[in-house]
N, C-alpha and C positions, 0 to 999 in steps of 0.2 A: 133066573130065566128072563126076567124083564131086562136085566143089564146086558144079556146076550143079544136079545132083540134090538136094543138101542145100538149096541155096537155094530151089528149087521147094517143098520140104517146109515152108517158112516160109509157110504158106498165108495167115495173117492179114496179115503185112507185105507179101507179094507183091500181095495184093488192094488194099491200101492204096496201095502204089506205083503200081499200074496206074490207080487212081482219080486220083492225082496227076498222072501223065502225060496221061491223057485230058482232065483239067481244064486242063492246061497247053497242050495242043495246040488244044483248043476255044477257049481264050481268045486264043490266037495268031492263029487264022484266021477266027474269026467276025466278021462285019461289025458295024460300030459300032451300027447301027440295031437289031441283034438281040442286044445285050449283056444285055437283061433275061432272056433265055433262060438265062443262066448260073445263075440262082438255081435253077430246077427241075432243071437238069442236075447241079449240085453236090449238091443234096439227094438226087437219085435215085442218084448214084455212091456216096455215103456210105451211103445206106440199104442198098444192095446189099452193100456191104462189111461193114456191120454184121451183116447176116444171115449172111454167111460166117464172121464172126468168132464168132458165137454158139455154133457147134459146137466143143466143146473137143477138144483133141488134145494128146498128149504126144510130145515129140521132144527130143533132145539132139544138137546139130549143131556142126560145126567145132570138134571136140575138147572140147566142153563150153563153148565160148564163148557159145553161144545154147541156152537151155533153155526149152522150152514145157510147161506143165503145165495141168491143168484150171482151176486157180486163176488162172494168168496169162491164160488164154483169156477167162475170165469178166471180169475187170478190164479187158481191152482192149475187150471188147464193150460194157461200161458206159461207158467213155471215148468210144468211137465214137458210141454213142447220145447221150451228153451233148453232143458236138460237133455232131451233127445238130440237136438242139434249138436250139443257138446259131446255127446256119445259118438255121433258121426265123425266129429272132428278129432277124435282121440285115437282113431284106428291105427294110424301109422305109428303114432308115438308109443302105443302099447305093444306093437308088433316088434319092437326092439328086443334083441336077445337078452338084454339085462332087465327088461320089464315084462316079458311074456309071462312069467310065472306068477306075476302080481295082477294080471288082467282082471280076474274075478274080483279081487280086493277093491279095485278102482270102482267098479260098478256097484258093489255092495255098499261101499262107503257113500258114494253119490246118492244112492237111493235112500240110505239112512238120513242124509241131510235133507233130502226132499221130504221125507215123512215128518221130520221135525218142523219143517217150514209149514206144512199142512196143519199141524196141530196149533202152531203159533197164530196162523191167520184165522182159524175157526174158533179160537178160545174166547170164552166169555167170563173166564175166571183166571186170576193171576197165576194160580198154581199150574194150570194146564199150559198158560202162556210161557212160564219160565222153563217148564219141562220141554216144551217144543223149542224154545230158544237153545237150550243146552244140547238137545238132540241134533239140532241143525249145526251147532258150532263144533262140537268134539270130533265128529267124523270129518268135518271140513279141515280141522287142523291136521288130521292124518293125511288128507289129500294134499295139503300144502307141502308136507314134508315127504311126499310119496317117492321123490327121487332123492332120498337122503344121502345117497353116496355120490351125487352128481351136483356140481355147481353150488349153489347157496340154498338149496331146498331145505336142509336141516335147520339152517339158521332162520330161514323164513318161517318154518313150522314152529320154532321156539318163540319167536317174536309174536306170531299170531296167537299161540295159546296163552302167553303170558298177558297180552293185552286183552284177550277175550276173558280170562279169568279176572282181571281187574275191572272190566266193564260189567261182567255178570255180577261181581260183588257190589258194585255201585247200584245197578239195577235191583238187586235183591234187598239192598238196604232201603231203597226207595219204596219197595212193596211193603217192607216191615213197617215203615213209617206210616204208609196208607192204612195198613191194618190196625195200627195203634190209634190212628185218627178217626177211623170209621167203624172198625170192628167187623169188617168184611172184606173178602177178596173177590167178590162177584162184581163185574163191571157196572151192572145196573144199580146194585146197592150202594156202591161207592159214589156213583154220579149223584145220587139222591142226597147224600150226606156231606158233600163238599160245600163249604161256604168261604174258602180262600184265606183261612187263618195261616199263620207262619209255619206251623208244622206241615200243613197240607201243601203249601207252596214249596217248601223244602223237598217234600216227597216228589212232588211233580218235576222239580229240577233233576233229582236223582234218577227217576225213571226215564226222563228225556235224555239225560247224559248217558245212561247205560245203552239206549237204543242208537244214540248218535255215534257211538263207537262202531257199531254194525254197519252204519251208513257212511262212515268216513267223513262226517261232518267236522269242519274245523271248529274247536281246536282238538278234536279227537281222531285225527287223521294220520298221525305220525307213523303208524304201522303199515299204512297202505303200500307206499312205493316199494319198500324193501321186500314186503310179502309177495307183491305182484311179480317183482324181478326174480325172486328165488323160487317161486312155485313153478311147477310145470305149466306151460302156456294154456292148456286146456283148463286147468284148475283156476289159473288167473282170470280166465273168461267166465267161469262159473261164479267166482267171487264178485266180479264186476257187475253181472247182470242178475243172476238167479238169486243170490244172497241179498244183494242190494234191493232188488224188487220186493222180495218177501218182507224185508225189514221195513221198507217204506210204506208198504200197505198196512203192516202191523202197527207201526207208529201212528198212522193216520187213524186207525181203528181205536187206539188207546186215547189219542187226543180228542177225537170227536165224540166218543162214548163215555169215556171216564172223566175227562177234564173239560167237558163242554161248558160247564158253569164258570170255569176259570180261563175262558178263551182269551180274554183281554190280556192276561199275563202271558200265556204261552205264545200268543201271536206276536207280541213285542220281542220276546226272547228269540222266537224262530226267525223273525224278520232280520234281526242283527245277524244271527248264525248264517242265514241264507246268502246275504250280501258278502260276508267275510269268506264263506266257503267257496263261492263262485270266484271271487277275486283271488284268493290264494291259490286255488286250483289252477286258474288260467295263468297267473304269473310264473308258477313253478313248471307248468307244462311247457312253457316256451323255452326253459333252460335244459330240457332233457334230450339226450341223444339216444339213449336206450329206449326201444319202442315200447317195452313193458312198463317202464317207469313213466314214459310219456302217457301211456293209456291209464296208469294209475292216477295221475293228476287230472287227467281228462275225466275219469270217473268221479273223482271228488267234485269237480266242477258240475258235472251232470247231476250229482246227488243234490247240490244246491238248487238246480232248476227243477228237479222232482218235487222238492219241498214247497215250491211256489204254489203247487196245487192245493196245499193245506191252508193257504191264506184266503181261499174263496169259500163260498157257501158249501154245505155238505155234498149236495148233488152234483154241482159243477166241479168241485174239487175232486170228488171220487171219479168222475168221468174222465177228467183231464189226466189224473195220476195213472189210471189204468192204461189209457192210451199211450202216455208217455213211456210207461214200462214196456209196453209191447213194441214200440218203435225202437226204444233203446236196446232191447234185447236183439232185434234184428240187425241194427247197425253195428253195435259193439261186437257181436259175435262174427260179423263178417270181417271186421278189422282183425280180430284175434284169430280167426280161421286163416286169414293170409299170413299174419305173423307166424302162426303155428306151422303152416305148410312150408314157408321159406326156412324156418328154423330147423325142421326136420330134414329138409333136403340138403341144406348146407351145413348141417351139424353145428349149428349155434350162432348164425348171423342175425342178430336182433337189434343192431344199431341203425339209426336213420341214415347214416352215411353209407351203410351197406346197400341201401335201396337206390342208390344213384344210378340212373340209366336203366331201371327196371323195365320201363315201358318197351325198350328195344328188344328185350329178350322174353319178357313175359307180359305181353299187353293185356291179357284177360285178367290176370291177378291184379295188375295195375288199375284197371278200369273198376274192378270190384272194390278195391281199397279206396280209390277216389270217391265213388259214389256213396260209400259208407261214411267216409269222413265228411263229405258235403252234407249228409243227413245229420250227423252228429253236430256240425256247425250251424244247422238250421237254414241251409240254402234252399229256396224253392226250385223245383216242385216236389222235392223229396219229402218223405214222411217226417223227418226231424223238424222242418219248418213248421208243419202244422201242429206237432206235438208241443213245441215251444210256444206257438201262438195260443194254444189251448190253456197252457199253464199261466201264461202272461194274463190271458183274459180272465181266468179264475182269480188271480191275485188283484188284477185291475178292478174287478167287480166288487171285491172286498174293500176298496178304498185305499189300497197300498200303492199309491202312485210313485212314490220315491223309490221303493223296492224295485218295482217293475222297470223304472227308468235306469237304475244302476245295473240291473240284470241285462237290459238291452245294450248298455255300453259294453259290458262284459262279453256279449255275444259277438261283437265287433272284434274284440281282443281275441276270442277263441278262433275266430276265423283265420286270423293270422297264423297261429301255430299249427292249425290243421293244414293250412296251405303250405307250410314248410315241408311237410311230408310229400304233398303232391308236387311241389317244386323239385324236391330230390329225385322223385321217379320220373318226371317228364323232362325237366330242363337241365339239371346238373350233370356234368360230363363225368364219365367213369371209363377209364381204360380197360377195366376187367369187371364188367357188370355181372350179376348173379346169372349163370348160365340157364338156358331154357330147361324147364323140367315139367312134367306132367303130374299133377296131384293124383292121389288115390281116388277111387270112385266115391267113396263115402264123404271125403272132404269136398269133392266137387259138388256133391249133391247138397251138402250143408250150405255151401256158398251160393248156390243157386236159390235155395230156400230163403236165405238171408236177403239176397239182392231182390228177389221178388217181394219180400216184405217191405223193404225200403221204398220200393216203387209203388206197389199196390196199396200199402197203408196210406201213402200220400194222396193217391187218387180217390180213395174210399173215405177220407177223414170226415167230410161232410155227411155222408151217409151214416157213419158211426155216431156222430154227435146227435143226428136226428133221432136215430133208434134209441139211443140212451135217454134222451129227453122225453120220448113217447113213453119209455118204460117207467 
């Protein structure tokens, strides 16, 4: 009875599981001719769940295996809202004749992935953390291979699952070493028993490496471009923002809570990884013509910027990381939304050269893409500028001046390749540009939400920082 009471206290997870079960039952019994109703049902269920998740609450359940705080509640609500935007962007793609019978599967798998992320974020025990990690990964592999008879989706799914299995094995081995060194899997117990011996250092390296795969940090990034290119565009968007946001917050939790006494070691390791990740991501992004591969290397670079937040003190790092994730979700989903809309309308145009002269025929989509790219590049007054400023400030306050300097240089490089896309849309000539078309209502709504986020989050950045410091 006590366990049931504690389970009910997991309000956000219970609401999400309820949405999952309702979606599963609805998909099971709804007639084939009414399958289109699954779109509004899924969006409505996730919207209600997001409203429930917005209200923060604190709880420590099951002996400390599960912990909910105001911060975890905020990040869960952010991930749910981002997933809702992806649902809105998936409508036309799922309305295709060859995909309509799998509409319910997409929503069920996406909700399953989100449940795993929830458990991973709130875990205070490595067993629950690993279960959440796998629950988030396995359904995602199915989503990557969702269009298995089209393009390179099956190949992308195979690469994703193989790399995920390898990374999970590394992570699990790191956990086993930690258990052998400390005799516990509870975060708090492990933190009190770490003293930096060789075995504990090796375990930290393995745990970090396993999570670095999920974040596409160099040198664990090789799966990213092929997976993004082969996966359906909506799934690529989910991989780039929702999965990465959850993994970044989870890694921050592990480093700050479990390995706090070994911070000198992991800060040195993380600093090197950050600089290499940002640099490699930028250099390879400049060489890409395929927009999905372009965004893959862009996301690798952005992962390096996100990790800058971990170099500051706990409070400032947490504030800047959450803000960066929110801004990154808004800007990146705006770009993926435009790519998705054009791809569905033109039946496969995803190269940068295809976007030449887009402003003449589709000025609204061009402006949304431009503003989102400006935000990703960190151009003021858009939100991306303030998110980068916050993570730079966090790293600078920690005394990592060289890392911040190199990251600033890379920001100039990133501006160049983002402007290549803008140049193609506004300046480059094209005798046969993409014809004018009107996106579906749900796609337009999602793009408006993302654009509003890019602008509004920039204007309210000072208020956010003030409120977080006061809390």
